[in-house]
mmCIF file of the N, C-alpha and C atoms, coordinates in Angstrom:
data_MODEL
# 
_entry.id   MODEL 
# 
loop_
_atom_site.group_PDB 
_atom_site.id 
_atom_site.type_symbol 
_atom_site.label_atom_id 
_atom_site.label_alt_id 
_atom_site.label_comp_id 
_atom_site.label_asym_id 
_atom_site.label_entity_id 
_atom_site.label_seq_id 
_atom_site.pdbx_PDB_ins_code 
_atom_site.Cartn_x 
_atom_site.Cartn_y 
_atom_site.Cartn_z 
_atom_site.occupancy 
_atom_site.B_iso_or_equiv 
_atom_site.pdbx_formal_charge 
_atom_site.auth_seq_id 
_atom_site.auth_comp_id 
_atom_site.auth_asym_id 
_atom_site.auth_atom_id 
_atom_site.pdbx_PDB_model_num 
ATOM 1   N N  . MET A 1 1  ? -4.479  -38.574 -8.481 1.00 0.00 ? 1  MET A N  1 
ATOM 2   C CA . MET A 1 1  ? -3.073  -38.310 -8.727 1.00 0.00 ? 1  MET A CA 1 
ATOM 3   C C  . MET A 1 1  ? -2.348  -38.193 -7.388 1.00 0.00 ? 1  MET A C  1 
ATOM 4   N N  . LYS A 1 2  ? -1.298  -38.938 -7.230 1.00 0.00 ? 2  LYS A N  1 
ATOM 5   C CA . LYS A 1 2  ? -0.526  -38.905 -5.998 1.00 0.00 ? 2  LYS A CA 1 
ATOM 6   C C  . LYS A 1 2  ? 0.629   -37.923 -6.131 1.00 0.00 ? 2  LYS A C  1 
ATOM 7   N N  . ILE A 1 3  ? 0.933   -37.302 -5.020 1.00 0.00 ? 3  ILE A N  1 
ATOM 8   C CA . ILE A 1 3  ? 2.060   -36.372 -4.966 1.00 0.00 ? 3  ILE A CA 1 
ATOM 9   C C  . ILE A 1 3  ? 3.057   -36.931 -3.961 1.00 0.00 ? 3  ILE A C  1 
ATOM 10  N N  . THR A 1 4  ? 4.304   -36.993 -4.360 1.00 0.00 ? 4  THR A N  1 
ATOM 11  C CA . THR A 1 4  ? 5.330   -37.500 -3.447 1.00 0.00 ? 4  THR A CA 1 
ATOM 12  C C  . THR A 1 4  ? 5.676   -36.417 -2.428 1.00 0.00 ? 4  THR A C  1 
ATOM 13  N N  . LYS A 1 5  ? 6.330   -36.842 -1.351 1.00 0.00 ? 5  LYS A N  1 
ATOM 14  C CA . LYS A 1 5  ? 6.733   -35.891 -0.330 1.00 0.00 ? 5  LYS A CA 1 
ATOM 15  C C  . LYS A 1 5  ? 7.663   -34.822 -0.909 1.00 0.00 ? 5  LYS A C  1 
ATOM 16  N N  . SER A 1 6  ? 8.563   -35.240 -1.755 1.00 0.00 ? 6  SER A N  1 
ATOM 17  C CA . SER A 1 6  ? 9.507   -34.272 -2.327 1.00 0.00 ? 6  SER A CA 1 
ATOM 18  C C  . SER A 1 6  ? 8.785   -33.279 -3.241 1.00 0.00 ? 6  SER A C  1 
ATOM 19  N N  . GLU A 1 7  ? 7.792   -33.751 -3.996 1.00 0.00 ? 7  GLU A N  1 
ATOM 20  C CA . GLU A 1 7  ? 7.013   -32.837 -4.842 1.00 0.00 ? 7  GLU A CA 1 
ATOM 21  C C  . GLU A 1 7  ? 6.220   -31.855 -3.980 1.00 0.00 ? 7  GLU A C  1 
ATOM 22  N N  . LEU A 1 8  ? 5.643   -32.358 -2.898 1.00 0.00 ? 8  LEU A N  1 
ATOM 23  C CA . LEU A 1 8  ? 4.888   -31.498 -1.997 1.00 0.00 ? 8  LEU A CA 1 
ATOM 24  C C  . LEU A 1 8  ? 5.794   -30.443 -1.377 1.00 0.00 ? 8  LEU A C  1 
ATOM 25  N N  . ARG A 1 9  ? 6.976   -30.864 -0.954 1.00 0.00 ? 9  ARG A N  1 
ATOM 26  C CA . ARG A 1 9  ? 7.945   -29.905 -0.388 1.00 0.00 ? 9  ARG A CA 1 
ATOM 27  C C  . ARG A 1 9  ? 8.303   -28.833 -1.413 1.00 0.00 ? 9  ARG A C  1 
ATOM 28  N N  . ARG A 1 10 ? 8.549   -29.256 -2.658 1.00 0.00 ? 10 ARG A N  1 
ATOM 29  C CA . ARG A 1 10 ? 8.895   -28.301 -3.715 1.00 0.00 ? 10 ARG A CA 1 
ATOM 30  C C  . ARG A 1 10 ? 7.753   -27.314 -3.957 1.00 0.00 ? 10 ARG A C  1 
ATOM 31  N N  . ILE A 1 11 ? 6.531   -27.816 -4.022 1.00 0.00 ? 11 ILE A N  1 
ATOM 32  C CA . ILE A 1 11 ? 5.359   -26.957 -4.243 1.00 0.00 ? 11 ILE A CA 1 
ATOM 33  C C  . ILE A 1 11 ? 5.217   -25.952 -3.097 1.00 0.00 ? 11 ILE A C  1 
ATOM 34  N N  . ILE A 1 12 ? 5.392   -26.414 -1.869 1.00 0.00 ? 12 ILE A N  1 
ATOM 35  C CA . ILE A 1 12 ? 5.284   -25.529 -0.707 1.00 0.00 ? 12 ILE A CA 1 
ATOM 36  C C  . ILE A 1 12 ? 6.375   -24.467 -0.751 1.00 0.00 ? 12 ILE A C  1 
ATOM 37  N N  . GLN A 1 13 ? 7.591   -24.865 -1.084 1.00 0.00 ? 13 GLN A N  1 
ATOM 38  C CA . GLN A 1 13 ? 8.692   -23.906 -1.163 1.00 0.00 ? 13 GLN A CA 1 
ATOM 39  C C  . GLN A 1 13 ? 8.439   -22.866 -2.257 1.00 0.00 ? 13 GLN A C  1 
ATOM 40  N N  . GLU A 1 14 ? 7.936   -23.297 -3.405 1.00 0.00 ? 14 GLU A N  1 
ATOM 41  C CA . GLU A 1 14 ? 7.640   -22.355 -4.494 1.00 0.00 ? 14 GLU A CA 1 
ATOM 42  C C  . GLU A 1 14 ? 6.546   -21.375 -4.087 1.00 0.00 ? 14 GLU A C  1 
ATOM 43  N N  . GLU A 1 15 ? 5.515   -21.895 -3.448 1.00 0.00 ? 15 GLU A N  1 
ATOM 44  C CA . GLU A 1 15 ? 4.410   -21.037 -3.017 1.00 0.00 ? 15 GLU A CA 1 
ATOM 45  C C  . GLU A 1 15 ? 4.868   -20.047 -1.953 1.00 0.00 ? 15 GLU A C  1 
ATOM 46  N N  . LYS A 1 16 ? 5.681   -20.510 -1.022 1.00 0.00 ? 16 LYS A N  1 
ATOM 47  C CA . LYS A 1 16 ? 6.213   -19.631 0.020  1.00 0.00 ? 16 LYS A CA 1 
ATOM 48  C C  . LYS A 1 16 ? 7.057   -18.521 -0.605 1.00 0.00 ? 16 LYS A C  1 
ATOM 49  N N  . ALA A 1 17 ? 7.903   -18.873 -1.549 1.00 0.00 ? 17 ALA A N  1 
ATOM 50  C CA . ALA A 1 17 ? 8.746   -17.881 -2.227 1.00 0.00 ? 17 ALA A CA 1 
ATOM 51  C C  . ALA A 1 17 ? 7.886   -16.849 -2.962 1.00 0.00 ? 17 ALA A C  1 
ATOM 52  N N  . ARG A 1 18 ? 6.815   -17.333 -3.622 1.00 0.00 ? 18 ARG A N  1 
ATOM 53  C CA . ARG A 1 18 ? 5.923   -16.422 -4.343 1.00 0.00 ? 18 ARG A CA 1 
ATOM 54  C C  . ARG A 1 18 ? 5.241   -15.451 -3.378 1.00 0.00 ? 18 ARG A C  1 
ATOM 55  N N  . LEU A 1 19 ? 4.764   -15.965 -2.247 1.00 0.00 ? 19 LEU A N  1 
ATOM 56  C CA . LEU A 1 19 ? 4.086   -15.119 -1.266 1.00 0.00 ? 19 LEU A CA 1 
ATOM 57  C C  . LEU A 1 19 ? 5.039   -14.092 -0.656 1.00 0.00 ? 19 LEU A C  1 
ATOM 58  N N  . LEU A 1 20 ? 6.255   -14.517 -0.365 1.00 0.00 ? 20 LEU A N  1 
ATOM 59  C CA . LEU A 1 20 ? 7.241   -13.587 0.189  1.00 0.00 ? 20 LEU A CA 1 
ATOM 60  C C  . LEU A 1 20 ? 7.584   -12.497 -0.817 1.00 0.00 ? 20 LEU A C  1 
ATOM 61  N N  . GLN A 1 21 ? 7.668   -12.863 -2.098 1.00 0.00 ? 21 GLN A N  1 
ATOM 62  C CA . GLN A 1 21 ? 7.959   -11.874 -3.127 1.00 0.00 ? 21 GLN A CA 1 
ATOM 63  C C  . GLN A 1 21 ? 6.814   -10.870 -3.246 1.00 0.00 ? 21 GLN A C  1 
ATOM 64  N N  . GLU A 1 22 ? 5.573   -11.345 -3.231 1.00 0.00 ? 22 GLU A N  1 
ATOM 65  C CA . GLU A 1 22 ? 4.417   -10.450 -3.298 1.00 0.00 ? 22 GLU A CA 1 
ATOM 66  C C  . GLU A 1 22 ? 4.395   -9.516  -2.101 1.00 0.00 ? 22 GLU A C  1 
ATOM 67  N N  . GLU A 1 23 ? 4.697   -10.048 -0.920 1.00 0.00 ? 23 GLU A N  1 
ATOM 68  C CA . GLU A 1 23 ? 4.729   -9.242  0.290  1.00 0.00 ? 23 GLU A CA 1 
ATOM 69  C C  . GLU A 1 23 ? 5.771   -8.142  0.154  1.00 0.00 ? 23 GLU A C  1 
ATOM 70  N N  . SER A 1 24 ? 6.911   -8.490  -0.392 1.00 0.00 ? 24 SER A N  1 
ATOM 71  C CA . SER A 1 24 ? 7.990   -7.531  -0.584 1.00 0.00 ? 24 SER A CA 1 
ATOM 72  C C  . SER A 1 24 ? 7.570   -6.431  -1.548 1.00 0.00 ? 24 SER A C  1 
ATOM 73  N N  . VAL A 1 25 ? 6.911   -6.798  -2.640 1.00 0.00 ? 25 VAL A N  1 
ATOM 74  C CA . VAL A 1 25 ? 6.446   -5.817  -3.622 1.00 0.00 ? 25 VAL A CA 1 
ATOM 75  C C  . VAL A 1 25 ? 5.387   -4.918  -3.000 1.00 0.00 ? 25 VAL A C  1 
ATOM 76  N N  . ASP A 1 26 ? 4.448   -5.509  -2.249 1.00 0.00 ? 26 ASP A N  1 
ATOM 77  C CA . ASP A 1 26 ? 3.402   -4.723  -1.599 1.00 0.00 ? 26 ASP A CA 1 
ATOM 78  C C  . ASP A 1 26 ? 4.004   -3.709  -0.638 1.00 0.00 ? 26 ASP A C  1 
ATOM 79  N N  . ALA A 1 27 ? 4.994   -4.118  0.141  1.00 0.00 ? 27 ALA A N  1 
ATOM 80  C CA . ALA A 1 27 ? 5.639   -3.213  1.085  1.00 0.00 ? 27 ALA A CA 1 
ATOM 81  C C  . ALA A 1 27 ? 6.342   -2.087  0.342  1.00 0.00 ? 27 ALA A C  1 
ATOM 82  N N  . PHE A 1 28 ? 6.996   -2.405  -0.765 1.00 0.00 ? 28 PHE A N  1 
ATOM 83  C CA . PHE A 1 28 ? 7.681   -1.386  -1.562 1.00 0.00 ? 28 PHE A CA 1 
ATOM 84  C C  . PHE A 1 28 ? 6.684   -0.373  -2.113 1.00 0.00 ? 28 PHE A C  1 
ATOM 85  N N  . VAL A 1 29 ? 5.580   -0.860  -2.675 1.00 0.00 ? 29 VAL A N  1 
ATOM 86  C CA . VAL A 1 29 ? 4.558   0.027   -3.237 1.00 0.00 ? 29 VAL A CA 1 
ATOM 87  C C  . VAL A 1 29 ? 3.970   0.903   -2.134 1.00 0.00 ? 29 VAL A C  1 
ATOM 88  N N  . TYR A 1 30 ? 3.673   0.305   -0.988 1.00 0.00 ? 30 TYR A N  1 
ATOM 89  C CA . TYR A 1 30 ? 3.131   1.069   0.138  1.00 0.00 ? 30 TYR A CA 1 
ATOM 90  C C  . TYR A 1 30 ? 4.106   2.167   0.556  1.00 0.00 ? 30 TYR A C  1 
ATOM 91  N N  . ASN A 1 31 ? 5.369   1.824   0.704  1.00 0.00 ? 31 ASN A N  1 
ATOM 92  C CA . ASN A 1 31 ? 6.371   2.811   1.129  1.00 0.00 ? 31 ASN A CA 1 
ATOM 93  C C  . ASN A 1 31 ? 6.520   3.931   0.122  1.00 0.00 ? 31 ASN A C  1 
ATOM 94  N N  . GLN A 1 32 ? 6.479   3.606   -1.173 1.00 0.00 ? 32 GLN A N  1 
ATOM 95  C CA . GLN A 1 32 ? 6.565   4.623   -2.215 1.00 0.00 ? 32 GLN A CA 1 
ATOM 96  C C  . GLN A 1 32 ? 5.356   5.555   -2.156 1.00 0.00 ? 32 GLN A C  1 
ATOM 97  N N  . ALA A 1 33 ? 4.166   4.997   -2.041 1.00 0.00 ? 33 ALA A N  1 
ATOM 98  C CA . ALA A 1 33 ? 2.944   5.805   -1.970 1.00 0.00 ? 33 ALA A CA 1 
ATOM 99  C C  . ALA A 1 33 ? 2.957   6.683   -0.727 1.00 0.00 ? 33 ALA A C  1 
ATOM 100 N N  . ASN A 1 34 ? 3.404   6.130   0.384  1.00 0.00 ? 34 ASN A N  1 
ATOM 101 C CA . ASN A 1 34 ? 3.475   6.884   1.632  1.00 0.00 ? 34 ASN A CA 1 
ATOM 102 C C  . ASN A 1 34 ? 4.442   8.065   1.498  1.00 0.00 ? 34 ASN A C  1 
ATOM 103 N N  . ALA A 1 35 ? 5.600   7.824   0.937  1.00 0.00 ? 35 ALA A N  1 
ATOM 104 C CA . ALA A 1 35 ? 6.591   8.889   0.758  1.00 0.00 ? 35 ALA A CA 1 
ATOM 105 C C  . ALA A 1 35 ? 6.053   9.985   -0.159 1.00 0.00 ? 35 ALA A C  1 
ATOM 106 N N  . GLN A 1 36 ? 5.377   9.595   -1.230 1.00 0.00 ? 36 GLN A N  1 
ATOM 107 C CA . GLN A 1 36 ? 4.815   10.584  -2.153 1.00 0.00 ? 36 GLN A CA 1 
ATOM 108 C C  . GLN A 1 36 ? 3.715   11.395  -1.486 1.00 0.00 ? 36 GLN A C  1 
ATOM 109 N N  . ALA A 1 37 ? 2.881   10.745  -0.686 1.00 0.00 ? 37 ALA A N  1 
ATOM 110 C CA . ALA A 1 37 ? 1.813   11.457  0.014  1.00 0.00 ? 37 ALA A CA 1 
ATOM 111 C C  . ALA A 1 37 ? 2.386   12.474  0.997  1.00 0.00 ? 37 ALA A C  1 
ATOM 112 N N  . ILE A 1 38 ? 3.402   12.083  1.742  1.00 0.00 ? 38 ILE A N  1 
ATOM 113 C CA . ILE A 1 38 ? 4.031   13.003  2.697  1.00 0.00 ? 38 ILE A CA 1 
ATOM 114 C C  . ILE A 1 38 ? 4.644   14.183  1.966  1.00 0.00 ? 38 ILE A C  1 
ATOM 115 N N  . GLU A 1 39 ? 5.310   13.916  0.866  1.00 0.00 ? 39 GLU A N  1 
ATOM 116 C CA . GLU A 1 39 ? 5.926   14.987  0.077  1.00 0.00 ? 39 GLU A CA 1 
ATOM 117 C C  . GLU A 1 39 ? 4.866   15.956  -0.449 1.00 0.00 ? 39 GLU A C  1 
ATOM 118 N N  . LEU A 1 40 ? 3.762   15.414  -0.942 1.00 0.00 ? 40 LEU A N  1 
ATOM 119 C CA . LEU A 1 40 ? 2.677   16.249  -1.450 1.00 0.00 ? 40 LEU A CA 1 
ATOM 120 C C  . LEU A 1 40 ? 2.096   17.132  -0.347 1.00 0.00 ? 40 LEU A C  1 
ATOM 121 N N  . ILE A 1 41 ? 1.864   16.554  0.818  1.00 0.00 ? 41 ILE A N  1 
ATOM 122 C CA . ILE A 1 41 ? 1.313   17.324  1.944  1.00 0.00 ? 41 ILE A CA 1 
ATOM 123 C C  . ILE A 1 41 ? 2.294   18.413  2.377  1.00 0.00 ? 41 ILE A C  1 
ATOM 124 N N  . GLU A 1 42 ? 3.574   18.073  2.455  1.00 0.00 ? 42 GLU A N  1 
ATOM 125 C CA . GLU A 1 42 ? 4.576   19.075  2.827  1.00 0.00 ? 42 GLU A CA 1 
ATOM 126 C C  . GLU A 1 42 ? 4.614   20.211  1.812  1.00 0.00 ? 42 GLU A C  1 
ATOM 127 N N  . ASP A 1 43 ? 4.533   19.887  0.527  1.00 0.00 ? 43 ASP A N  1 
ATOM 128 C CA . ASP A 1 43 ? 4.512   20.922  -0.514 1.00 0.00 ? 43 ASP A CA 1 
ATOM 129 C C  . ASP A 1 43 ? 3.301   21.829  -0.369 1.00 0.00 ? 43 ASP A C  1 
ATOM 130 N N  . LEU A 1 44 ? 2.124   21.228  -0.142 1.00 0.00 ? 44 LEU A N  1 
ATOM 131 C CA . LEU A 1 44 ? 0.909   22.029  0.023  1.00 0.00 ? 44 LEU A CA 1 
ATOM 132 C C  . LEU A 1 44 ? 1.014   22.969  1.221  1.00 0.00 ? 44 LEU A C  1 
ATOM 133 N N  . LEU A 1 45 ? 1.549   22.459  2.317  1.00 0.00 ? 45 LEU A N  1 
ATOM 134 C CA . LEU A 1 45 ? 1.700   23.295  3.506  1.00 0.00 ? 45 LEU A CA 1 
ATOM 135 C C  . LEU A 1 45 ? 2.741   24.395  3.292  1.00 0.00 ? 45 LEU A C  1 
ATOM 136 N N  . ASN A 1 46 ? 3.824   24.063  2.606  1.00 0.00 ? 46 ASN A N  1 
ATOM 137 C CA . ASN A 1 46 ? 4.860   25.072  2.334  1.00 0.00 ? 46 ASN A CA 1 
ATOM 138 C C  . ASN A 1 46 ? 4.347   26.171  1.412  1.00 0.00 ? 46 ASN A C  1 
ATOM 139 N N  . GLU A 1 47 ? 3.519   25.798  0.439  1.00 0.00 ? 47 GLU A N  1 
ATOM 140 C CA . GLU A 1 47 ? 2.996   26.773  -0.514 1.00 0.00 ? 47 GLU A CA 1 
ATOM 141 C C  . GLU A 1 47 ? 1.875   27.623  0.075  1.00 0.00 ? 47 GLU A C  1 
ATOM 142 N N  . ASN A 1 48 ? 1.069   27.034  0.976  1.00 0.00 ? 48 ASN A N  1 
ATOM 143 C CA . ASN A 1 48 ? -0.124  27.709  1.463  1.00 0.00 ? 48 ASN A CA 1 
ATOM 144 C C  . ASN A 1 48 ? -0.094  28.035  2.947  1.00 0.00 ? 48 ASN A C  1 
ATOM 145 N N  . GLY A 1 49 ? 0.986   27.720  3.610  1.00 0.00 ? 49 GLY A N  1 
ATOM 146 C CA . GLY A 1 49 ? 1.061   27.984  5.036  1.00 0.00 ? 49 GLY A CA 1 
ATOM 147 C C  . GLY A 1 49 ? 0.142   27.078  5.818  1.00 0.00 ? 49 GLY A C  1 
ATOM 148 N N  . SER A 1 50 ? -0.095  27.451  7.057  1.00 0.00 ? 50 SER A N  1 
ATOM 149 C CA . SER A 1 50 ? -0.923  26.610  7.918  1.00 0.00 ? 50 SER A CA 1 
ATOM 150 C C  . SER A 1 50 ? -2.342  27.166  8.009  1.00 0.00 ? 50 SER A C  1 
ATOM 151 N N  . ASP A 1 51 ? -2.844  27.658  6.904  1.00 0.00 ? 51 ASP A N  1 
ATOM 152 C CA . ASP A 1 51 ? -4.223  28.149  6.827  1.00 0.00 ? 51 ASP A CA 1 
ATOM 153 C C  . ASP A 1 51 ? -5.170  27.013  7.215  1.00 0.00 ? 51 ASP A C  1 
ATOM 154 N N  . PRO A 1 52 ? -6.070  27.246  8.166  1.00 0.00 ? 52 PRO A N  1 
ATOM 155 C CA . PRO A 1 52 ? -6.990  26.184  8.602  1.00 0.00 ? 52 PRO A CA 1 
ATOM 156 C C  . PRO A 1 52 ? -7.805  25.569  7.457  1.00 0.00 ? 52 PRO A C  1 
ATOM 157 N N  . ASP A 1 53 ? -8.165  26.361  6.468  1.00 0.00 ? 53 ASP A N  1 
ATOM 158 C CA . ASP A 1 53 ? -8.926  25.817  5.331  1.00 0.00 ? 53 ASP A CA 1 
ATOM 159 C C  . ASP A 1 53 ? -8.075  24.847  4.513  1.00 0.00 ? 53 ASP A C  1 
ATOM 160 N N  . VAL A 1 54 ? -6.779  25.170  4.367  1.00 0.00 ? 54 VAL A N  1 
ATOM 161 C CA . VAL A 1 54 ? -5.869  24.283  3.634  1.00 0.00 ? 54 VAL A CA 1 
ATOM 162 C C  . VAL A 1 54 ? -5.713  22.974  4.397  1.00 0.00 ? 54 VAL A C  1 
ATOM 163 N N  . ILE A 1 55 ? -5.502  23.083  5.693  1.00 0.00 ? 55 ILE A N  1 
ATOM 164 C CA . ILE A 1 55 ? -5.339  21.880  6.513  1.00 0.00 ? 55 ILE A CA 1 
ATOM 165 C C  . ILE A 1 55 ? -6.609  21.036  6.468  1.00 0.00 ? 55 ILE A C  1 
ATOM 166 N N  . LYS A 1 56 ? -7.763  21.684  6.547  1.00 0.00 ? 56 LYS A N  1 
ATOM 167 C CA . LYS A 1 56 ? -9.036  20.959  6.477  1.00 0.00 ? 56 LYS A CA 1 
ATOM 168 C C  . LYS A 1 56 ? -9.173  20.242  5.134  1.00 0.00 ? 56 LYS A C  1 
ATOM 169 N N  . SER A 1 57 ? -8.792  20.906  4.043  1.00 0.00 ? 57 SER A N  1 
ATOM 170 C CA . SER A 1 57 ? -8.866  20.294  2.713  1.00 0.00 ? 57 SER A CA 1 
ATOM 171 C C  . SER A 1 57 ? -7.920  19.102  2.591  1.00 0.00 ? 57 SER A C  1 
ATOM 172 N N  . ILE A 1 58 ? -6.726  19.238  3.136  1.00 0.00 ? 58 ILE A N  1 
ATOM 173 C CA . ILE A 1 58 ? -5.760  18.135  3.102  1.00 0.00 ? 58 ILE A CA 1 
ATOM 174 C C  . ILE A 1 58 ? -6.311  16.942  3.878  1.00 0.00 ? 58 ILE A C  1 
ATOM 175 N N  . MET A 1 59 ? -6.845  17.209  5.061  1.00 0.00 ? 59 MET A N  1 
ATOM 176 C CA . MET A 1 59 ? -7.394  16.128  5.882  1.00 0.00 ? 59 MET A CA 1 
ATOM 177 C C  . MET A 1 59 ? -8.567  15.446  5.178  1.00 0.00 ? 59 MET A C  1 
ATOM 178 N N  . GLN A 1 60 ? -9.411  16.223  4.510  1.00 0.00 ? 60 GLN A N  1 
ATOM 179 C CA . GLN A 1 60 ? -10.543 15.650  3.783  1.00 0.00 ? 60 GLN A CA 1 
ATOM 180 C C  . GLN A 1 60 ? -10.049 14.783  2.625  1.00 0.00 ? 60 GLN A C  1 
ATOM 181 N N  . GLY A 1 61 ? -9.017  15.250  1.937  1.00 0.00 ? 61 GLY A N  1 
ATOM 182 C CA . GLY A 1 61 ? -8.442  14.463  0.848  1.00 0.00 ? 61 GLY A CA 1 
ATOM 183 C C  . GLY A 1 61 ? -7.875  13.141  1.334  1.00 0.00 ? 61 GLY A C  1 
ATOM 184 N N  . ILE A 1 62 ? -7.194  13.176  2.480  1.00 0.00 ? 62 ILE A N  1 
ATOM 185 C CA . ILE A 1 62 ? -6.644  11.945  3.057  1.00 0.00 ? 62 ILE A CA 1 
ATOM 186 C C  . ILE A 1 62 ? -7.775  10.993  3.439  1.00 0.00 ? 62 ILE A C  1 
ATOM 187 N N  . GLU A 1 63 ? -8.817  11.536  4.064  1.00 0.00 ? 63 GLU A N  1 
ATOM 188 C CA . GLU A 1 63 ? -9.959  10.700  4.456  1.00 0.00 ? 63 GLU A CA 1 
ATOM 189 C C  . GLU A 1 63 ? -10.634 10.085  3.230  1.00 0.00 ? 63 GLU A C  1 
ATOM 190 N N  . ASP A 1 64 ? -10.800 10.884  2.166  1.00 0.00 ? 64 ASP A N  1 
ATOM 191 C CA . ASP A 1 64 ? -11.403 10.365  0.927  1.00 0.00 ? 64 ASP A CA 1 
ATOM 192 C C  . ASP A 1 64 ? -10.560 9.241   0.337  1.00 0.00 ? 64 ASP A C  1 
ATOM 193 N N  . ALA A 1 65 ? -9.243  9.426   0.336  1.00 0.00 ? 65 ALA A N  1 
ATOM 194 C CA . ALA A 1 65 ? -8.347  8.398   -0.209 1.00 0.00 ? 65 ALA A CA 1 
ATOM 195 C C  . ALA A 1 65 ? -8.432  7.124   0.625  1.00 0.00 ? 65 ALA A C  1 
ATOM 196 N N  . MET A 1 66 ? -8.493  7.254   1.946  1.00 0.00 ? 66 MET A N  1 
ATOM 197 C CA . MET A 1 66 ? -8.611  6.078   2.807  1.00 0.00 ? 66 MET A CA 1 
ATOM 198 C C  . MET A 1 66 ? -9.914  5.340   2.535  1.00 0.00 ? 66 MET A C  1 
ATOM 199 N N  . ASN A 1 67 ? -10.991 6.074   2.351  1.00 0.00 ? 67 ASN A N  1 
ATOM 200 C CA . ASN A 1 67 ? -12.278 5.439   2.065  1.00 0.00 ? 67 ASN A CA 1 
ATOM 201 C C  . ASN A 1 67 ? -12.257 4.729   0.714  1.00 0.00 ? 67 ASN A C  1 
ATOM 202 N N  . MET A 1 68 ? -11.577 5.316   -0.272 1.00 0.00 ? 68 MET A N  1 
ATOM 203 C CA . MET A 1 68 ? -11.471 4.670   -1.578 1.00 0.00 ? 68 MET A CA 1 
ATOM 204 C C  . MET A 1 68 ? -10.739 3.342   -1.455 1.00 0.00 ? 68 MET A C  1 
ATOM 205 N N  . VAL A 1 69 ? -9.659  3.324   -0.680 1.00 0.00 ? 69 VAL A N  1 
ATOM 206 C CA . VAL A 1 69 ? -8.886  2.093   -0.498 1.00 0.00 ? 69 VAL A CA 1 
ATOM 207 C C  . VAL A 1 69 ? -9.729  1.050   0.226  1.00 0.00 ? 69 VAL A C  1 
ATOM 208 N N  . LYS A 1 70 ? -10.435 1.465   1.271  1.00 0.00 ? 70 LYS A N  1 
ATOM 209 C CA . LYS A 1 70 ? -11.261 0.531   2.033  1.00 0.00 ? 70 LYS A CA 1 
ATOM 210 C C  . LYS A 1 70 ? -12.355 -0.068  1.162  1.00 0.00 ? 70 LYS A C  1 
ATOM 211 N N  . ASN A 1 71 ? -12.905 0.705   0.224  1.00 0.00 ? 71 ASN A N  1 
ATOM 212 C CA . ASN A 1 71 ? -14.013 0.267   -0.582 1.00 0.00 ? 71 ASN A CA 1 
ATOM 213 C C  . ASN A 1 71 ? -13.600 -0.436  -1.863 1.00 0.00 ? 71 ASN A C  1 
ATOM 214 N N  . ASP A 1 72 ? -12.318 -0.451  -2.176 1.00 0.00 ? 72 ASP A N  1 
ATOM 215 C CA . ASP A 1 72 ? -11.824 -1.096  -3.397 1.00 0.00 ? 72 ASP A CA 1 
ATOM 216 C C  . ASP A 1 72 ? -11.114 -2.387  -3.021 1.00 0.00 ? 72 ASP A C  1 
ATOM 217 N N  . SER A 1 73 ? -11.757 -3.508  -3.238 1.00 0.00 ? 73 SER A N  1 
ATOM 218 C CA . SER A 1 73 ? -11.195 -4.781  -2.820 1.00 0.00 ? 73 SER A CA 1 
ATOM 219 C C  . SER A 1 73 ? -9.859  -5.085  -3.483 1.00 0.00 ? 73 SER A C  1 
ATOM 220 N N  . ARG A 1 74 ? -9.604  -4.514  -4.660 1.00 0.00 ? 74 ARG A N  1 
ATOM 221 C CA . ARG A 1 74 ? -8.316  -4.757  -5.319 1.00 0.00 ? 74 ARG A CA 1 
ATOM 222 C C  . ARG A 1 74 ? -7.176  -4.151  -4.526 1.00 0.00 ? 74 ARG A C  1 
ATOM 223 N N  . LEU A 1 75 ? -7.441  -3.087  -3.752 1.00 0.00 ? 75 LEU A N  1 
ATOM 224 C CA . LEU A 1 75 ? -6.392  -2.433  -3.002 1.00 0.00 ? 75 LEU A CA 1 
ATOM 225 C C  . LEU A 1 75 ? -6.229  -2.995  -1.601 1.00 0.00 ? 75 LEU A C  1 
ATOM 226 N N  . MET A 1 76 ? -7.115  -3.871  -1.190 1.00 0.00 ? 76 MET A N  1 
ATOM 227 C CA . MET A 1 76 ? -7.072  -4.429  0.159  1.00 0.00 ? 76 MET A CA 1 
ATOM 228 C C  . MET A 1 76 ? -6.590  -5.865  0.175  1.00 0.00 ? 76 MET A C  1 
ATOM 229 N N  . GLN A 1 77 ? -5.824  -6.277  -0.784 1.00 0.00 ? 77 GLN A N  1 
ATOM 230 C CA . GLN A 1 77 ? -5.346  -7.664  -0.852 1.00 0.00 ? 77 GLN A CA 1 
ATOM 231 C C  . GLN A 1 77 ? -4.119  -7.843  -0.012 1.00 0.00 ? 77 GLN A C  1 
# 
């Protein structure tokens, strides 16, 4: 099956638009998750002060979440 230059251009433009849209959605989701995480950490610190055990627990939770993302190929696309 032959593809004309104009068909190839159209296919490339459609694919580029799709990729840019996905990138935009990914950035939005990332920014939303980041904002929620910061808000949660601020709430925990405000409620519990700067107790070293609280800070250690927060840091462990962040590390666990990072490891989950690294190990889940669906989240690393």
